[in-house]
N, C-alpha and C positions, 0 to 999 in steps of 0.2 A: 316735643319728642323727649323721652326719658334718656338719660345718659347711659352708656354701656357700663357694665360692671366688670371689674377685674381685680383680682387679689394682688395687692402690692404691699410687700413688707419692707423693712428697713434695708433689705438687700439691694434695693434700688440705688442706695448711696454707696454700696460696697461692691458693685459688680465690676466686671472686666479686670479683676485682679488688682484693684486699687490698694496700695499699701501705705500711702501717706495722704491723708485727707485733712484739709484745713477748713476752718469754719470762720466766717466773717459776718458782719452785720449785727443785728440786735433782735430781741424778741423770742429767744428760745435756743440759743446756741448750746448752752450748758445742758439743757434738758435733752436736746437731740443727741449730743455726744454721749450722754449716759445711756440713752436708749440704744444707740448703736453698739456701745461697749457691752451692754447686757446681752444683746442679740449675739454678738460674736462669742462671748463667754459661754452662753447657753449652747452654742453649736461647737463648743470645745476648740475654739480658735483663740490664739493669743492676741491680746490687744494692749497697747500702751496709750494712756491718756496723758496729754501734756499741754503746755501752753507757751506762747511767746509773749504773753502779757501777764495776767494774774488770774488765778482761780482759787475758789475755796477748796479745801481738802475734800476728797471723796470718801465718805464714811465706809469703813471696813476694807478699803483697798490698800494693798501693800504699796508703800510710797518709797521711792528711791530719790535722794537728794544729791545733786551734783557736788555741792560744797561739803558734804559730810566726810568724804574720804576719796583717795585716788581710785583709778581704774573704774571710771564711771560706767563704761560699756560692759565691763566684766561683771559689775554688780547688777546691772540690768539683766544680763543673761542669767545670772544666778537666780534672781527674783522670778524670772519667767519660767525657770525650771520647776518652780513649786507653785506658782500662781498664774492663772490664765490672764488675769487683768491686773496691771500695775499702773501706778501713777508716777510720773517722772517730772521733776522740777529742779530749779537751781537751789532754792532754799525756802525755809518757812519764815515769814515775817510775823513776828509776835504782835506788833502794833496793829496790823490790819487783820490778822487771822487768816491771811491768804498765802498760797504758794506762789513764789516769784518764778516767772517763767524762764525758759532756756533762751539763749541766743539762737536766732533762726539757723545760723550755720551749724550749731550743735545738733539741732533737729535733723538737718540734712545729713550730717555725718552719721547719726544713729540710723537713719533710713538706709544709707549706703553700707552700713555695717552688717546688713543681712541678718537681722535679729529674728526673722521668721515671725513677725508680729505686725499687725496693722496699727499704724500710728495715727491717732486722732488728735489734732492740734487746734486748740482754741486760739485763734490768731488775731482777735479783736476784742476790745472792751466796749461796753455800751452803757455803763452806769445804770443798768437794770431798766432800760427804757425800751419801748417796742420798735424803735426805728433809730437809725443813726446814719450820718455821713462821715467819711473818714477824714481826719486831719492829714497834714503832710507826712507825718511819721507812721501813719496807719494805712491798712492793717499790716501785720508783720508775718508775711507768708514765706515759708521756707522754699528754697529752690528744690526741685524734684517732686513737688506736690503733684499727685496724680489727679485728684479731684479737689475742687474748692466749692464749698456749699455756702452761698450767701443767704442769710436768714433775715426775714422781715416779718414783723407781727401785724396780722390783719387788724388788730385792735388800734392800730395807728390811723386807719382809714376814718375820715371825717373828724379827726382831731385837729385842733389848731396847731399851726407851726410855731411852737414855743419850746424853750429848752426843757421844760418839764415833760414834754411828750416826745421830742425828737432830740437825741444827743447830737450836739454840734449843729443846731438848727440853722445857723447862719450859713454854714457850708452847704447844708441841704438846700437852702434857698438859692444859693448861687448855682448849684448843679442843676436843679430842676426848674428854676424860674418861678417858683412859688413864693409870693411875698410873705414875710413874717406875719403871724397871727391869722393868716388865711387857712382854709381847711385842706388837709392832705387828702388826695384821691389816689385810686389805683394808677392813674396815668402818671402822677408824680413819682410814685414808687417804682413804676416801670422805667422811668427816665433814670432814676438812681441806679437801677440794676444794669442798665445798658451803657451808662456814661463811662468813658475811659478812666475818670477819676472818682468813680462811684463805688458800688458794692464790691467789685472785683479788682479794685485798684492794686497794682503790684502783683497780680496773679501771673504765674509763668505762662508763656505763650502756648505751650503744649498741653496745658491743664484743662480738663473738662470742667465746665461750670454748671452748677445746679443753683437755681433760685428756689428757696424753700419758704413758702408763705405759711407761717405758723398761726395757730389759734383759729382754725376754721370752725371750731366748735362754738365760738361766741355767737350771740344772736345776730343773724344776718350774714354770718361768715361765708356760707356757700354762695350767697348772692354777690358778695364782694369778690370772691374768687372767680365767679363767672364773668365779672367785668374784666379781669385779667385775661381770661380765656378769649373774650372778644378782641382784646387788643393784640394778642399773639397772632391771631388770624390776619390782622391788618399790618403787622410789623415784621418785615423780613429779617431784620437784625435779631429779633427775639428768638428766631428759630435756631440760632447758634447755641442757645442755652437749653438745658433741660429744666422744666418747671414742675414743681411738686407743691401741692398744698396739703395741709394736714393738721393734726393735733398731737403734740408730744404729750399732752396731758392724758388723752384717751388712747394714744398710741395707734392712731389710724392715719393712713396716708392716701392721697389722691394725686394721680398724675394728671397734669394738664397737657393735652395733646393738640398740637396745631394741625389742622386739616385744611383742605383746599377751600371749603365753603364755611365750615364751622369748626371751632375747637371744642371737643366734648371732654367731659371729665371721665376718667376711668377710676372708679371709686373702690376703695378697699373697705369692706365692712368687718374685717376680721381684727381681733386683738393680736397685734403683730410683735409686741415686745413684752415678754413675760418676766 
């Protein structure tokens, strides 16, 4: 049977009035954040991109640095009065070429300051790998986060569990039970998503959780995602999360829906981020 078709844009991550959204995991966080920021800006909504770790500067975006001058919140308000999308960080590190992130309490304070902007927070680092497990100090998720999006790259499926493929692979092994150098499967990635010390570690209790499986456009990507679909049907705990697969590269998204007998894909064939 062919899957049902439904148009899903990035608003799936922005629904229900979410104003503070944190992104964890690996395999496409930065690309997804930029996609959502562009969507908000295109729809004339104000957006702040920031981090509690480190990020590269966003080309062309107005950037406000906490260490530059006093009245941080005031300078942010002023920047938002003339720019729909701004980037906020503590300082710029010349050695790494990255923006050093804010303390998570500062992000919470900005959220509570009613800046009339959606705040997108990169709350995890992944060393540019498709999959990661968090160390004891990770991720750094601000209190008051409405949604947390945990990202995993489908290109990790069938890769060996070694550090070059999975950031903090020894922790991944402990959480999932997969022995080092063995092959990663959708089952192991699902265990990471559901584990208390896994993808959503430190997430506020009231926060809605999205699992985003990126890079569905790779060869065999839809087949890999269908394996997740089958597991959602069998796993009651997985129903507490929302599951989305897609491609930030081609800007297409697919919701994975759990049903009584079978979990079908609702596929978006539209270009959703211009």
